[in-house]
N, C-alpha and C positions, 0 to 999 in steps of 0.2 A: 504494500500500499503507499502510496506519495502523498504527502501530504503537504496543502498549500495554505499562504496565509497572505492575502493582499493588504498593502495599505495605499490608500488614496484619499481623496477628501468626496463629500455628500457633493452630487452630479457629474461624477466623473467617471460615472459607469461602471466600476470595477464591482458594485453586486453584479451588475445585468452579464459582464464577461464572466464570472463563478458561474452563475448560471449555464451562459452557452456552450464553456467548457462542460460541466456536469453534464448536460442532456447531448454534446455529440458523446460522450464517452459512452454514455450508454446507450447509446443512437448506435455506436460498435457493438453491443452484446457483452461490455465490461458493465461496475459498478464504478456509484458516485452520486456523493454529496456536496450540494452548494451549502453557507449558510453566513448569511450577511451577520455582523456584531456592529453596529451604532447607538451611542446616545443620542443624543436631541437629531433629529431628524430633521437637519440643515442643510443648504448646501453653504459648501465649504467646510463643512468642519471634519472632523481626522475621523474613517474608518477603519474596521476590518471586514474581510469577510474571507471565505475559508469553505478552500476546497478537499475532500478526501479523492483520490481514485483507483481503481485498485480494478485485478484482472478476478480478483477472487470475493463473495461477500463483505459487505463494510458493518460491523458488530459496533462499532463507535458512535455514539452520537453526542457530542459535546466540542466544544473550540478547541481548536489544534492549538496546542502547547506546545511542540517541540514541530517548527515546520521544518519539511525536507526541501522545500523552494518556500524563500522568503522573495515577493511582486513590492517592488513599491513604482506605483504610477506618479506621485507627484511629487518629483523631485526636493523640494521645499521640506518633505517630512522627512529630510533623512536627519535636520536639524532639530528637530523636534518632537518623536517618536524614537520607542527604544523597539528598531524596527528586524534589530539582530534579537533581541529575546527571546530565549528557548533554541535557539542555532546552535549549533557546535562547527567543528574543523570539516564534519561532513555535509550543512546544510551547503544549499545551493542561492544565488541572489539574484534577482534577476531587476533592473533597477532602470528607469527612465532620464535617458541623463546624453548626453551629446560629449562627454569623457568616455575615455577607453577604459576596461575593468581594471586596470591600472591605478591611472589616476585615481579611480574610488576606491582600491583597497588603500592605495598613501594617503589622499586626503583623511578618511574616516580611520583609517588603524585597523582596517578589518586582516584579519589571520584568518590562513587554512578553511579559507572557504572559498568555492568555486564563486566566479562572477563573473556574468552577461549584461553587459546593456545594449542598448538599443536609444538609439531618439526618437520615442516616440509622440516626442513632443512636436519638432519638426515634420514628421510624416501626416501629421496628423494634422498641423498647421496648411502639408502640402495640397492631398487630397481631401481631406474635410476643410477647409477654411476656420475651423472651430477649435480647439482645445484641447477634443472630446480622446483620448488618451487609450482608454481602455481597448480597442478591437485592435490596436496595432500590439497591444503588451499582450495580448492574446494571442497574436501571431508568432511574436517573439519566445512566448511561454508553448504554444505547438511545437518551434521549433528544438527547443529542450530537453522538451520530454520524448526527445528521439521515439517515433515510432510510436509511442503510447496512444496518439489518434491524429487521426488524417485531417491534413490539412482540408479537406476538400468536404471533409465529414463538419468540420466545425464551420466552415463557410457555409454548407449549405441550412447548418443554424445559426447562423449570422443572419440570412434571408428569412428564415421563419422568426424570427426575435423580432428582426426591423421592418421587415416586408411590407406590413401593412399601415406601417407608421413614420415611416419617411417615403421622400422621393425616389422613383428609382437611379434618380441621377444620384440621389446621399447615398442609397444603398451598391450603388458600383463603387463611390468613394471608400465606401468601407470595405470593400472585398480589396481594393487597390489598397488601402492601409493595411489590411491583416496580411498579405502576401509581403509586401513591400518589407515589414518588420519580422516575416519569417526570416526573410534574406538578408536585412540587414543587422540582424542581434550580432554583434560580438561578441569573442569570450578572448580570456587569456590563452 
């Protein structure tokens, strides 16, 4: 089982991305959970969302305390929330930043964890014309999950989640953002 913790701000779509991931994993015949964790439901407030994904049934039904993967959607949270809490040297970090993984490691004194970075903000602004980084971060996550879920299945679930809520142009922009982040994610 892989446990994932998302750090974002209200309105950035991390809860939606978490749900899309779970739906895609289940669609492929595996097991998944998606749980939000937020206090005051207001735009801009820090929040967490959680996923568990597995090839076998999941019997845990609680917050993720020791994540295998931590995703930081909003880079301003690197200074304000304990994003490394519950992680160890085997944990993986996926961070939205224009910095390289090595630059992030040095700036925040991170030791022993695998670090991936993707400039999801730039991708979102170029493709969506708005700072909605959830779908690009989801694309990068699919890449680092290394075959656990197929990008095409996630694309289909993005279409299902957004298809009737946004214009066709906006939907296509999200699909492009998903695939770009999948291709542009960087590791050490």
